N, C-alpha and C positions, 0 to 999 in steps of 0.2 A: 165501418172500419174496424179491423180486429183490435182487441185490447192488447195484443202482443206487438203492436206497431206504435212507436212514438214519433212525434215530429220535433225537430230541434231547429233553432235559429242560429245562424252563424253570427258570432259576436262582432265580426268585422263588416260584412256586407248586408247582414240581416236577412239573407236568403233562407228560406225554410225548406226542409226536406225530411223524408222519413227514414228511420232506422229501426232495426229490430230491438225489441225489449231486452233481448239477451245481451246486447252490447253494454247495457247499463249495469250488468252484473259482472263485468270483467274488470278486475282491478287495474287501474292505469290505462283503460281503453282510450284511444284517441280517434277523433273523427276528422275527415277531410271534407271541406265544403266543396261541392261540385261547381259552385259559381265562381269563387275567388281563390280556391285551392288552399285556404288557410287551414292549419291543423289546430284542433282544440279538443279539450276533454268533453266526452259525451255525458259525463255525470252531471246531474242537475238539469236535464232536458225538460221540456214541457210535459204535461200530462198526456196520456194517450189521446190521440185525435179521435173525437167522436162526432164533431159537428159537421154539418154539410158544407161542401165547398162549391164555389162557383165553377162554371165550366172553364173560365180562364185560369182560376187557381188550380183546378184539377189538371189542366194541360201543363202548367208549370211544374206541378209535382211529378207528373209522369215523366216530363223531360228530365227533372232532377234525378229520378230513380234510374232512368236509362243511362244518364251521364255517370252516376255512381257505379252502375254495372260495368260500363266501359272502362272506368278508371281501375276498378278491381281486376278486370280481365287483362288490361293492357300493361299493368305494372305489377311488380312483385310485392308492393307494399300492401299489407293487410288493412282492411277497413278499421278494425279495432285490434290493438296488439297489447299484450301484457308488457309491463316494464320491469327490467330493461331487456332489450333485444340485442344489445351490443355492449362492448366494454364502457365502463364509466370512469372518467378521469377526476381524481381528487387533486386539486391545486393547492399545495401547501405553501403557506406564507413564510416559512422558515427554512434555513439550510438543512441539508440531510444530516442525520445523526443526533439532533436535539430531541427533547421530549415531545414536542409537537409533531415532528416528523415520525418518530418511532411509534407514537400513539396512533397516528393516522394509518401507518402501514399495518399495524395490528388490526385496527378496525377494518381496513380494506380486505385483509386476508380472511377475516371472519365473515364479512359481508359477501365475499365471493362464495363461501360455503353455503350461505343462506339462500342467495338468489341465483346460484349456479351461473354466474357471469363475472368476468374479470373486473376488478377495481384497480385502476392504474394510479400510481402516485407520481406527480410531477412537482418539483420544488421550484418556486419562484419567489425567493426572498427579496426584501427591500422595502424601505420607507415604511417601517412599522406594519408590514404585511399588507399594505394597501396596493402594492403592485399585483399581488395575487388576487385581491378583490377586484381590481380593475379588469383583470383577465376574465374573471367569471361574469362580471356585469356585461361585458361586450360579447359574451357567447350566446348562442341560441338557447332559449329557455325550454330545453327538451329533456333535462335531467341527466345529460351525459357529460356536462362540465360543471363541477361543483367546487366549492371552496372548503378548505380544511385548515383552520387557523385557530389562534386564541381569540379572545374577545377584543384584542388590540385594534383591529381596523374599524371596529364600531365605537369603542370607548375612547381610544387615544388618537387614532388616525385623524378624524375630523377636527380635533383640537390642536394637533401638531402640524398638519399640512393643509395647504390651500388646495383642496381636492376639486376635481372637475366632476365629481359625483357626490351623491348623498347616500351614505351606506344603508341606513334603514329604509330609505325610500326606493333605492335601486336594487335591493336584494330581498331575498326571503330567508331569514334565519330559520333553519330547519330543526336543529336539535343541539342543545348544550348537554354534553354527556359526561364531562369530568372536569375536575379542577386540580391545580397544584399550588404549592406555596413557595415563598422565597424566605431565605434565612439570613441571619447576620452571623458571620463566622470570623474567627481569629485563629492564628496559629496556636498549636498546642503549647508552645513555650511563651505565649503572650502573657504580659502582666495582668491583662483583663480576664478575670475569672468569671465575671458576670456582666450583664448589660449595664447594671448600675455602676460598676467599676469604670466602664468605658465612658458613660455619660458624666461621671464625676471628673474624670480626666479632661473631658472636653470643656467642662465649665471652668476648670482651673487653668486651662491652657488653650485659650481661644485660637482657633485656626491651626492648631498643631495636630489634631486628630485627622489622619488621612485614611480614606477608604476607597476601594475600587468598586465599580459597578458596571453592568453590561450595556450602558447607554442612557442618554438623557431622556429618551422616550419610553423607557421601560417602567413597569409598575414597581420594580425593586427600587429604582432611584427615587421615583415619586413618593413611594411610601416612606422610605427612610428620610429623604430630604424634607418631606412635609412634617414628619415628626420632629426633626431637628429644628425647623423653623418654629414650630409650636413651643418647643422647650427652650427657645432662644439660645440655641447652641451654634457657635461658629465653627464649622468643620470644613475640611478641604476634600472635595470629592474629585476622584480621578476616573473619568469615563473610559471604557474600552468597548471594542466591537464584539460583544458577546461574553458569556459566562467564562469560557475557557481562558481567555486572555486576562480577565479580572482575577481568576483563581491563580493563574501563574504569577501575577504581580504580588499577590498575598504570600504565596509559598516562597517567592524569591526575597521577601522582606522589603519590598519597595513600598508597601502600604501597611497600615496597622490593622486594618479590618477589611471585610468585603461583604457585599450583599448580592445574592444570586439565587436562582432556583435551587431548591434542595436536591433535586435529582442530579444537578451538575456537579455537586461536590460530595455525593454519597460515598464514592470510593475513597476519597481522602479522609472523610470522617471515620469510615470503618478502619482505615489504615492508621488512625491515630495521629494524623498530621495536622488536622484542623478540628476545631470544636464549635458547636453551635451555642451561641449565647443569647440569641433572640430570634423572633419570627416577625416578618414584615407585614403581610396582609392578613385580613380576617380579624375576627373577634376572639377566637378560641385558640388556646395553645395546641400545639401538635402533640399527639400522644406519643410520637416517636422521640420527642424532646420535651418531656414534661417540665423540666427545670428551666427551660428557656422562655422567658416572658414574651408576650406579644406586644408590639408597639401600641396596640389599642389600649393597653393598660397605662400608657404614658400620654398618648395624644389621640383620644377616641374620635374627635371630629375630623382628623386628617387621614384616617385609614381607608384604603380602598379594599374592595372585595378581592378574594384570591383570583388569580388569572384562571380563565376557563378554556376548555377545548370544545370547539363546535364545528358544525357543518352547515353550510349555507348554499343557496343557489341564486340564479339571477331572477330579477323581477319577471313575473309572467309564468313562473313554473306552475304547472297544473296541480290542483289539490290532491288528486289520487297519487301522483308521483311523490309529492311531499309526504303524504301519509305512509307510502311504501318505504321511503327512506327513513322516516322516524322509527317505524317498527323494526327495520333492519338494523340500524345503528344501535337501537336499544338492546336488541338481541345480541349483537356483536359485543357490546360493552359488558354484557352479563355472561359472556363465554368464559370458560376456564382459562383460555389463552390470554384474554385481555385482563382478567383479574390477576393473573400471575404477573403480567407486565406492570400493572398498577402497583402491586405490592413491592416489586423490585425497584420501582422508580419513584416511589412516593407520589403517585397520582391517586386522587381520591374520587370516589364515585358517589354523587348525591343519591339519596334514597330513590328519588324519581328524577329523570332528566327534565330539563326545561324545554318546552315546545310552544308553538302558537303565540298567542297574544301575551302570555306570561313571559315568554322569552323576550319578545320585543320590548315589553315594559321594563324588564330587568336591564337590557342593554341601553335603553334610553336613560334610565336613572343613573347607571354607572357612568355614562358619557357626561352627564351634568356634573356628577361628583368629581370626575377626573378633570373636567374643564376648570373647576374651582382650584384644585391642587396645582394645576399647571399655571394658572394665573398667579398664585401666591409664590411659586418658584421662579416666575419670570422667564419661562421658556418661550422663546419667540416661535411663531408659526413659520414653517419653511414653505418654499414653493412646491407645487404639486409634483410628485415624482413623474419622470418621463417613462 
């Protein structure tokens, strides 16, 4: 038997058949079993077949080779194909226009340039981005339907909703490529010049400090609410459906402060209508607002990590496809276009993106930390989204 011929075993029916060694050298190459028609990656096949085979086995191998030839001749599907060969859909868990959506669209455009294939963006907001995750989980694991969300459906979703799936078990987190931060803001004419001023007011006037936030399931509320509990402050929170409504309430004088993603209020900060007096997540101050202390300085054990932007796929996604997507998204985030977007929207790029087991461990750890904060805040779990 030639050393350029390998034999592989189908992971479903265990049927064995031969393929050319060249297929193993094609990135993202996929194989079709001639016995059960299952599609699977040819990477990691057995060593070149050198041993003798029985006449019965030889006959089955010949039959398999003939069948493979007929499949290739009768159908337009190639035996091994590079990925992708058709448009890829990125399912965004947030509404259009927000930082998650805009970051994904920039990544999609740059990925198109790299792989010479369209990357389409579809928005499916709802239930802490678990609606988008559910869509991806039920899709075919061929790399053409992916999720593009924050870490929320991994870290907050399973702790806030009674889901009919398990995020880490039913998906493959592909790459975490960026983060962003939330800030505590007040109107420019506010009597609170610093975060200490606001906390002192809250201590002396229990229940009178009002603040708006984009929802009970957001990291902004959990971060600020957790710190308030730790500091034994009684404050009045006013939830809204998103940053925009929370900001409008502050500008209209309906609340005394607000917490939200920094990118959502950048224009009002630059216009001098609001000012940043604190930072919600993470351990370090933002270089953009060096005088604004981080809540970590007040309540270190209650602080969550900054929200992150990531791409994931359904369980069963082939390793070569995962690797291709990791390399592509990493190149896309390092592009001039994405770096410009990041600067203009206060999105931050880690020195190295998180991938593989490191990413899975990070998401699992953050989920446990979030569960503890949710427990302390007394947020009940809701029914699974429809």
